[in-house]
C-alpha positions in Angstrom: 17.3 170.3 -11.3 18.2 166.7 -10.4 20.4 164.5 -12.6 20.7 160.8 -12.4 22.9 158.3 -14.2 24.0 154.7 -14.0 27.3 153.3 -15.1 27.9 149.6 -15.4 31.3 148.1 -15.8 32.8 144.6 -15.3 33.0 144.9 -11.5 30.7 147.6 -10.2 27.5 149.4 -10.8 27.6 153.2 -10.1 24.5 155.2 -9.5 25.1 158.9 -9.5 22.6 161.5 -8.3 23.5 165.2 -8.8 21.7 168.5 -8.3 22.1 172.1 -9.3 21.5 173.4 -5.7 23.8 175.7 -3.8 26.2 173.0 -2.9 28.5 173.2 0.1 32.2 173.7 1.1 35.0 171.1 1.0 34.9 170.8 4.8 31.3 169.9 4.8 31.8 167.4 2.0 34.6 165.8 4.0 32.3 165.6 7.0 29.6 164.0 4.9 32.0 161.4 3.6 33.8 160.6 6.8 31.6 161.4 9.8 29.5 158.5 11.0 26.4 160.8 11.3 25.9 164.3 10.1 23.3 166.2 12.2 22.9 169.9 13.0 20.1 170.9 15.2 20.5 174.4 16.6 17.7 176.5 18.1 19.5 179.7 17.1 18.9 179.1 13.4 15.9 178.4 11.2 18.0 176.0 9.2 17.6 172.5 10.7 19.6 169.8 9.0 19.4 166.1 9.9 21.6 163.5 8.2 19.6 160.4 9.2 18.7 159.6 5.6 22.3 159.7 4.6 23.3 157.5 7.5 20.6 154.9 6.5 21.7 155.0 2.8 25.4 154.5 3.9 24.4 151.5 6.1 22.4 149.8 3.4 25.1 150.3 0.8 27.8 149.0 3.2 25.6 146.0 4.0 25.9 145.1 0.3 29.7 145.7 0.4 29.4 149.0 -1.5 30.6 152.6 -1.0 29.0 156.0 -0.9 31.0 159.0 -2.2 29.8 162.6 -1.9 31.4 165.4 -3.9 30.8 168.7 -5.8 28.4 168.4 -8.7 29.3 169.7 -12.1 25.9 171.4 -12.0 26.7 173.4 -8.9 25.2 171.4 -6.1 26.1 168.0 -4.6 26.9 164.7 -6.2 26.3 161.4 -4.5 27.7 158.2 -6.0 26.5 154.8 -4.8 29.1 152.2 -5.9 27.9 148.6 -5.7 29.9 145.4 -6.5 28.4 142.9 -8.9 
């Protein structure tokens, strides 16, 4: 399942997208929040992950003076919060 919410206060608008997927460990979340680009491409595994979409989202939000935060979701998967100034 995917859950979406919007929170509007005096200074910011927060768009929160969460899912009930398998999630990931704290180390990976730290990398997603802090690495300039997250990409795993290994021919020894069938799981190919590319973080280009996340990189593009981060660049767009930063261009609007906002922030992107990734964390554990209360539903078991990941939570991505886009924080935009008004």
